[in-house]
C-alpha positions as MATLAB code, in Angstrom:
seq = 'XXXXXXXXXXXXXXXXXXXXXXXXXXXXXXXXXXXXXXXXXXXXXXXXXXXXXXXXXXXXXXXXXX';
ca = [
       0.110    0.074    0.261;
       3.006    2.644    0.261;
       3.689    2.287   -3.177;
       0.431    4.210   -3.624;
       0.187    6.423   -1.250;
       4.361    6.651   -1.261;
       4.857    5.518    2.354;
       3.866    3.012    4.565;
       2.760    4.847    8.033;
       0.392    7.091    5.940;
      -1.181    4.586    4.542;
      -1.944    2.794    7.265;
      -2.944    6.036    9.193;
      -5.327    6.658    5.980;
      -6.628    3.339    6.004;
      -6.677    3.412   10.321;
      -9.239    7.083    9.680;
     -11.056    5.239    7.341;
     -12.160    2.163    8.874;
     -12.557    4.150   12.725;
     -16.143    4.700   12.812;
     -17.129    1.962   10.101;
     -18.906   -1.205   10.833;
     -17.342   -4.118    9.099;
     -19.668   -6.262    7.109;
     -18.607   -9.957    6.331;
     -21.108  -11.339    3.058;
     -21.325  -14.623    2.239;
     -21.993  -15.976   -1.416;
     -20.901  -15.397   -4.182;
     -20.666  -11.853   -5.906;
     -23.472  -11.184   -8.276;
     -19.827   -9.368  -10.822;
     -18.580  -13.064  -10.809;
     -21.985  -14.549  -11.547;
     -22.524  -12.211  -14.391;
     -18.921  -12.570  -15.645;
     -19.474  -15.605  -15.400;
     -22.734  -16.018  -18.102;
     -21.082  -13.658  -20.331;
     -18.212  -15.522  -20.116;
     -20.206  -18.495  -21.519;
     -22.238  -16.955  -23.860;
     -19.279  -15.655  -25.694;
     -17.331  -19.084  -25.483;
     -19.889  -21.754  -26.056;
     -22.442  -22.901  -28.215;
     -24.822  -22.829  -25.052;
     -25.868  -19.995  -24.045;
     -26.614  -21.379  -20.407;
     -24.199  -21.553  -17.849;
     -24.151  -24.338  -15.326;
     -26.932  -24.392  -12.126;
     -25.412  -22.755   -9.514;
     -25.824  -24.870   -6.927;
     -27.673  -23.914   -3.620;
     -25.568  -23.282   -0.506;
     -26.902  -25.781    2.346;
     -28.262  -24.509    5.465;
     -26.049  -24.166    8.433;
     -29.002  -27.205   10.072;
     -28.678  -29.374    6.871;
     -24.251  -28.707    7.521;
     -24.755  -29.933   10.980;
     -26.873  -33.056   10.073;
     -24.290  -33.869    7.358;
];
């Protein structure tokens, strides 16, 4: 990060000030952008415009029982 701002200490200070009052949100699951990218890639590189079916995520209850 120091290459961008010219100094590692300044970069760390800037990041510290940006996230000081932030709420960090962890998002699980597939990215919408990656899904769109995958659909576009399949449309451009295959004769079948439909990408493979997205796998369904198991619920915590299903994961605990298996």
